C-alpha positions as CSV (number, residue, x, y, z in Angstrom):
1,X,0.1,0.2,0.0
2,X,2.8,2.5,0.9
3,X,4.6,1.6,-2.4
4,X,1.3,2.4,-4.2
5,X,0.9,5.6,-2.5
6,X,4.6,6.6,-2.8
7,X,4.5,5.8,-6.9
8,X,1.6,8.0,-7.0
9,X,2.8,11.0,-5.1
10,X,6.0,10.5,-7.4
11,X,3.8,10.8,-10.5
12,X,2.2,13.5,-9.0
13,X,5.3,15.4,-8.5
14,X,6.6,14.6,-12.1
15,X,3.3,15.5,-13.7
16,X,3.6,18.8,-11.7
17,X,6.7,19.5,-12.6
18,X,6.2,18.7,-16.3
19,X,3.5,21.0,-16.1
20,X,5.3,23.8,-14.7
21,X,8.4,23.5,-17.1
22,X,5.8,23.6,-19.9
23,X,4.3,27.0,-18.5
24,X,7.6,28.4,-18.4
25,X,7.3,29.1,-21.8
26,X,6.6,32.8,-23.0
27,X,3.4,32.4,-25.1
28,X,2.8,34.5,-27.9
29,X,-0.4,34.8,-29.9
30,X,-0.8,36.7,-33.1
31,X,-4.1,37.6,-34.5
32,X,-3.2,38.9,-38.2
33,X,-4.6,39.0,-41.4
34,X,-2.8,37.3,-44.5
35,X,-2.4,40.5,-46.9
36,X,-2.1,42.9,-44.1
37,X,1.4,44.9,-44.4
38,X,1.9,45.3,-40.3
39,X,0.9,41.6,-40.1
40,X,4.0,40.9,-42.9
41,X,6.1,43.3,-41.0
42,X,5.8,41.8,-37.7
43,X,5.7,38.2,-38.5
44,X,8.8,38.4,-40.7
45,X,10.4,40.7,-38.9
46,X,9.9,40.6,-35.1
47,X,8.0,37.2,-34.8
48,X,10.5,34.8,-37.1
49,X,13.8,35.6,-35.2
50,X,12.6,35.6,-32.0
51,X,10.8,32.0,-32.4
52,X,14.0,31.1,-34.1
53,X,16.1,32.2,-31.3
54,X,14.0,31.2,-28.7
55,X,12.5,28.0,-29.8
56,X,12.4,26.4,-26.7
57,X,11.4,29.1,-24.7
58,X,8.4,30.4,-26.4
59,X,5.0,28.7,-27.3
60,X,3.5,30.5,-30.5
61,X,-0.4,30.5,-31.4
62,X,-1.1,32.0,-35.0
63,X,-4.9,33.3,-35.8
64,X,-5.0,34.2,-39.5
65,X,-8.5,36.2,-39.3
66,X,-7.9,39.7,-38.0
67,X,-10.7,42.1,-38.9
68,X,-12.6,39.9,-41.1
69,X,-16.5,38.9,-40.5
70,X,-18.5,35.6,-41.1
71,X,-21.9,34.5,-41.3
72,X,-23.5,31.6,-42.1
73,X,-26.0,32.0,-44.9
74,X,-28.0,28.7,-46.5
75,X,-25.8,26.9,-44.7
76,X,-22.3,27.9,-45.8
77,X,-20.0,30.2,-44.4
78,X,-20.0,33.4,-46.3
79,X,-16.6,36.0,-45.4
80,X,-15.8,39.4,-45.8
81,X,-12.2,40.2,-45.1
82,X,-10.1,43.3,-44.8
83,X,-8.4,43.2,-47.7
84,X,-11.1,41.4,-50.4
85,X,-11.7,37.8,-51.2
86,X,-7.5,36.8,-51.9
87,X,-7.2,37.8,-48.1
88,X,-10.0,35.4,-47.4
89,X,-8.2,32.6,-49.5
90,X,-4.8,33.3,-48.2
91,X,-6.4,33.7,-44.6
92,X,-8.0,29.9,-45.2
93,X,-4.7,28.8,-46.6
94,X,-2.6,29.5,-43.6
95,X,-5.3,28.1,-41.5
96,X,-5.1,24.8,-43.3
97,X,-1.6,24.7,-42.9
98,X,-1.7,25.2,-38.9
99,X,-4.0,22.7,-38.6
100,X,-2.6,20.1,-40.8
101,X,-1.4,17.1,-38.9
102,X,1.0,15.7,-41.3
103,X,3.4,18.9,-41.2
104,X,5.8,19.2,-38.3
105,X,5.4,22.4,-36.0
106,X,8.5,23.5,-37.6
107,X,7.3,23.1,-40.9
108,X,4.2,24.9,-40.3
109,X,6.2,28.1,-38.6
110,X,8.8,28.0,-41.3
111,X,6.0,28.2,-44.1
112,X,3.7,30.9,-42.4
113,X,7.0,33.2,-42.1
114,X,7.9,32.4,-46.0
115,X,4.2,33.2,-47.3
116,X,4.0,36.4,-45.1
117,X,7.5,37.2,-46.7
118,X,6.2,37.1,-50.3
119,X,4.3,39.9,-52.3
120,X,1.2,37.8,-52.9
121,X,1.0,35.2,-49.7
122,X,-2.4,33.9,-51.0
123,X,-0.4,32.7,-54.2
124,X,2.6,31.7,-53.0
125,X,2.0,27.9,-51.5
126,X,4.0,26.1,-53.8
127,X,7.2,28.7,-53.2
128,X,7.1,28.0,-49.4
129,X,6.4,24.2,-49.7
130,X,9.6,24.0,-51.6
131,X,11.2,25.6,-49.3
132,X,10.3,22.9,-46.6
133,X,10.5,20.0,-48.9
134,X,7.0,19.0,-48.9
135,X,5.9,20.1,-52.2
136,X,3.7,16.7,-52.0
137,X,1.1,18.6,-49.7
138,X,0.2,21.4,-52.3
139,X,-2.9,19.8,-53.6
140,X,-4.2,18.8,-50.6
141,X,-3.8,21.9,-48.9
142,X,-5.4,23.9,-52.1
143,X,-8.1,21.5,-51.9
144,X,-8.6,22.6,-48.2
145,X,-8.4,26.3,-49.0
146,X,-10.9,26.3,-51.7
147,X,-13.1,23.8,-49.9
148,X,-15.8,23.9,-46.8
149,X,-12.8,22.5,-44.4
150,X,-11.4,25.9,-45.3
151,X,-14.0,27.8,-44.6
152,X,-15.1,25.9,-41.2
153,X,-11.4,26.6,-40.0
154,X,-11.7,30.3,-40.8
155,X,-14.8,30.9,-39.0
156,X,-12.9,28.7,-36.3
157,X,-10.5,31.6,-36.3
158,X,-13.0,34.1,-36.0
159,X,-14.6,33.0,-33.2
160,X,-11.1,32.6,-31.5
161,X,-10.2,36.2,-32.6
162,X,-13.7,37.4,-31.3
163,X,-12.9,36.5,-27.9
164,X,-9.8,39.2,-28.2
165,X,-11.9,41.9,-29.8
166,X,-14.7,42.3,-32.1
167,X,-13.3,44.0,-34.4
168,X,-10.0,44.0,-33.6
169,X,-8.4,47.8,-33.1
170,X,-5.1,46.9,-34.8
171,X,-3.8,44.1,-36.9
172,X,-1.7,42.3,-36.1
173,X,-3.0,42.3,-32.7
174,X,-0.4,40.5,-30.3
175,X,-1.2,39.0,-26.8
176,X,1.6,37.8,-24.5
177,X,1.1,35.2,-21.7
178,X,-2.8,35.0,-22.5
179,X,-3.3,38.5,-21.5
180,X,-3.7,41.5,-23.9
181,X,-2.5,44.7,-22.6
182,X,-2.1,47.8,-25.3
183,X,1.5,48.6,-23.7
184,X,2.5,45.4,-24.2
185,X,1.2,45.3,-27.6
186,X,3.0,48.2,-28.7
187,X,6.1,47.0,-27.0
188,X,5.8,43.8,-28.8
189,X,5.0,45.4,-32.2
190,X,8.4,47.1,-32.3
191,X,10.4,44.9,-30.0
192,X,9.2,41.5,-29.5
193,X,12.5,40.1,-28.1
194,X,12.8,42.6,-25.4
195,X,9.3,41.8,-24.3
196,X,10.0,38.0,-24.3
197,X,13.4,38.5,-22.3
198,X,11.4,40.3,-20.2
199,X,9.0,37.8,-19.3
200,X,11.4,34.8,-19.7
201,X,12.2,32.7,-16.4
202,X,15.1,31.0,-18.0
203,X,17.4,33.9,-19.5
204,X,18.5,33.0,-22.8
205,X,21.9,33.7,-24.4
206,X,20.0,36.0,-26.8
207,X,18.8,38.3,-24.2
208,X,22.2,39.6,-23.2
């Protein structure tokens, strides 16, 4: 009986330590739009280097929707996107990438960074798939973005975005550690690295 209690206690302690270790990561949630110049700038110049340099110390959540709106009409989702229909498709494509179970998390992030660095992210899927050597995913992802699955994923992204604000006051909206703060948003937009370093419990060499 004592052995069983000891095993349970050790198991509980290990589980708690594992949870605490996971919670040490600085959480970065980005609510953005695929064709938004500010979103492109933030993801390519701020988020990309931070994600690459602090990979073990940050947890990134990407939500491609922004100031879009959606409504179900005659059983189908209809969207109006901030920068037009091409952005709706681009948002759907990125939603499909982020939810694709066959892609590694690293591949997903590198693809989003690649797409947001293109002149036309909505038309650059194959270029970015080539970069991560996953060209075989092209047909599946395009079918997702063009069909009901992409629409459902984008509507879900809209629901997540609405929790932060409807409509968002600025795109991209950046939420650190699951709590929106306007001062932190402003700081993160121009210097995400400093925001992460200030909140990291395990100081990285990149913060010195």
